[in-house]
C-alpha positions in Angstrom: -64.0 -126.0 -246.2 -65.0 -129.6 -246.8 -61.5 -130.5 -248.1 -59.9 -128.9 -245.0 -62.2 -130.8 -242.7 -61.5 -134.0 -244.5 -57.7 -133.4 -244.3 -57.9 -132.8 -240.5 -60.3 -135.6 -239.8 -58.9 -138.3 -242.1 -55.1 -137.5 -242.0 -54.0 -135.3 -239.1 -56.2 -136.6 -236.3 -55.3 -140.3 -236.8 -51.7 -139.4 -237.3 -51.6 -137.4 -234.0 -53.4 -140.2 -232.0 -51.1 -142.8 -233.5 -48.0 -140.8 -232.7 -49.3 -140.3 -229.1 -49.7 -144.1 -228.7 -46.2 -144.7 -230.1 -44.7 -142.0 -227.8 -46.4 -143.4 -224.7 -45.3 -147.0 -225.6 -41.7 -145.9 -226.0 -41.9 -144.0 -222.7 -43.4 -147.1 -221.0 -40.5 -149.2 -222.3 -37.9 -146.7 -221.1 -39.6 -146.7 -217.7 -39.7 -150.6 -217.6 -36.1 -150.8 -218.7 -35.0 -148.5 -215.9 -37.3 -149.6 -213.0 -38.5 -153.1 -213.9 -35.7 -154.9 -215.9 -37.1 -158.4 -215.6 -40.4 -157.4 -217.1 -38.6 -155.4 -219.9 -36.5 -158.5 -220.7 -39.6 -160.6 -220.8 -41.3 -158.3 -223.3 -38.3 -157.6 -225.6 -36.1 -159.7 -227.9 -32.5 -160.3 -226.8 -31.3 -159.9 -230.4 -32.6 -159.5 -233.9 -30.7 -160.6 -236.9 -27.6 -161.1 -234.7 -27.7 -157.5 -233.4 -28.2 -157.1 -229.7 -31.0 -155.1 -228.1 -28.6 -152.5 -226.8 -27.3 -151.6 -230.3 -30.7 -150.8 -231.8 -32.1 -147.3 -231.7 -35.6 -148.6 -230.9 -36.9 -151.3 -228.6 -37.2 -154.8 -230.0 -40.6 -155.6 -228.4 -42.5 -158.8 -228.7 -46.0 -157.6 -229.7 -47.8 -160.6 -228.2 -46.1 -160.0 -224.8 -46.7 -156.2 -225.0 -50.4 -156.5 -225.7 -51.0 -159.2 -223.2 -49.2 -157.0 -220.6 -51.2 -154.0 -221.7 -54.5 -155.8 -221.3 -53.7 -157.6 -218.1 -54.6 -156.2 -214.7 -51.0 -156.7 -213.6 -49.4 -153.3 -213.0 -46.3 -154.4 -211.1 -47.5 -152.5 -208.0 -46.3 -149.3 -209.6 -48.7 -146.4 -210.1 -46.6 -145.0 -213.0 -47.0 -148.3 -214.9 -50.7 -148.3 -214.2 -51.0 -144.7 -215.6 -48.9 -145.6 -218.7 -51.1 -148.6 -219.4 -54.3 -146.6 -219.0 -53.1 -143.8 -221.3 -51.9 -146.3 -224.0 -55.2 -148.2 -223.8 -57.2 -145.0 -224.1 -55.2 -143.8 -227.1 -55.4 -147.1 -228.9 -59.2 -147.2 -228.3 -59.5 -143.7 -229.7 -57.5 -144.7 -232.7 -59.6 -147.8 -233.3 -62.8 -145.7 -232.8 -61.6 -143.1 -235.3 -60.7 -145.8 -237.8 -64.1 -147.3 -237.4 -65.7 -143.9 -238.0 -63.6 -143.4 -241.1 -64.4 -146.8 -242.4 -68.1 -146.2 -241.9 -67.9 -142.8 -243.5 -66.1 -144.3 -246.5 -68.8 -147.0 -246.9 -71.8 -144.7 -246.5 -70.6 -141.8 -248.5 
């Protein structure tokens, strides 16, 4: 039983929360690309290694721009963006809290 609990707590739960944060971030970028193109262009690279942003299968985000946008109170007067940002922040806080618990668990036991 202890091994099963460890597998769920140390592997499945962080993976699920991480995948949720990634999914919400991708969904936010799709929304920004469709409804707020200037903000999307500000947060993404034009090209990487000579390949345009449109040719990639994932978004070429600038992490510093993304996290500053995520932590700023600016929500572009759009309730959907505000909701995306709140959900992403909550999932990242849950992931950081879980990683802290795992680290403390590892140190103590």
